C-alpha positions as CSV (number, residue, x, y, z in Angstrom):
1,X,-3.0,-3.3,6.8
2,X,-3.8,-6.2,9.7
3,X,-1.6,-7.2,13.0
4,X,-1.1,-11.1,13.5
5,X,-4.1,-11.0,16.4
6,X,-6.3,-10.6,12.2
7,X,-6.7,-6.7,14.0
8,X,-7.1,-3.5,11.3
9,X,-3.4,-1.1,12.0
10,X,-4.2,2.3,11.3
11,X,-2.2,5.3,11.0
12,X,0.6,3.1,8.9
13,X,2.6,4.9,6.4
14,X,2.1,3.6,3.2
15,X,4.9,4.6,0.3
16,X,3.9,4.0,-3.5
17,X,6.1,4.4,-6.1
18,X,6.6,3.8,-10.2
19,X,8.8,1.8,-11.4
20,X,8.5,3.2,-14.7
21,X,8.6,6.8,-14.3
22,X,9.8,7.4,-10.9
23,X,7.0,9.0,-9.4
24,X,5.7,8.6,-5.6
25,X,2.7,9.2,-2.8
26,X,2.1,9.0,0.5
27,X,-0.5,8.0,2.0
28,X,-1.8,6.6,5.7
29,X,-4.2,3.8,7.2
30,X,-7.3,4.3,7.8
31,X,-9.4,2.7,11.1
32,X,-9.4,0.0,9.3
33,X,-6.1,-1.0,7.7
34,X,-6.2,0.1,5.0
35,X,-5.2,3.2,2.4
36,X,-7.0,3.8,-0.3
37,X,-4.3,4.8,-3.6
38,X,-6.3,6.7,-7.5
39,X,-3.2,5.9,-10.1
40,X,-4.7,7.8,-12.5
41,X,-5.2,10.5,-10.0
42,X,-1.3,10.0,-9.3
43,X,0.0,10.3,-12.8
44,X,0.7,6.5,-12.0
45,X,-2.2,4.3,-14.0
46,X,-1.0,1.4,-16.3
47,X,2.7,1.2,-14.6
48,X,3.9,-2.1,-11.9
49,X,3.9,0.0,-8.4
50,X,5.8,-0.5,-5.1
51,X,4.2,-0.2,-2.0
52,X,6.6,0.1,0.6
53,X,4.6,-0.1,4.1
54,X,6.5,1.3,7.6
55,X,4.4,0.2,10.9
56,X,5.0,-0.7,14.5
57,X,8.4,-0.5,14.4
58,X,8.0,-2.7,10.6
59,X,8.4,-2.5,7.0
60,X,7.7,-4.4,4.0
61,X,6.9,-4.2,0.5
62,X,4.6,-5.8,-2.2
63,X,4.0,-5.3,-6.4
64,X,1.3,-3.6,-7.2
65,X,-0.9,-3.2,-10.1
66,X,-2.9,-0.4,-10.6
67,X,-5.3,-1.7,-13.5
68,X,-6.3,-3.8,-11.1
69,X,-9.9,-2.9,-8.7
70,X,-9.0,-2.9,-5.5
71,X,-4.9,-3.7,-5.9
72,X,-4.7,-1.1,-2.4
73,X,-6.3,-4.2,-0.7
74,X,-4.5,-6.7,-2.6
75,X,-1.1,-5.4,-1.3
76,X,-1.7,-5.0,1.7
77,X,-3.3,-8.3,1.8
78,X,1.0,-9.8,0.3
79,X,2.2,-7.8,1.9
80,X,1.7,-9.4,5.0
81,X,0.8,-9.2,8.5
82,X,2.6,-6.8,11.1
83,X,3.8,-8.2,14.4
């Protein structure tokens, strides 16, 4: 996650939910503003996911493809900026 100035936002809660089988996991962004998801370990491989980030009073969601390399980074771009 990044703020309006493009700076990383650490300690953001990220909920990742499976569209197909109701599996879910919770992550927290690191100092670089990213959260790492291992979909196979979380039992979410091969299915669409919804990532919902909550930071600084703002919540936003985006679809994530777990089969695309660096999908979490891509989702962070889709989630947008945190004010």
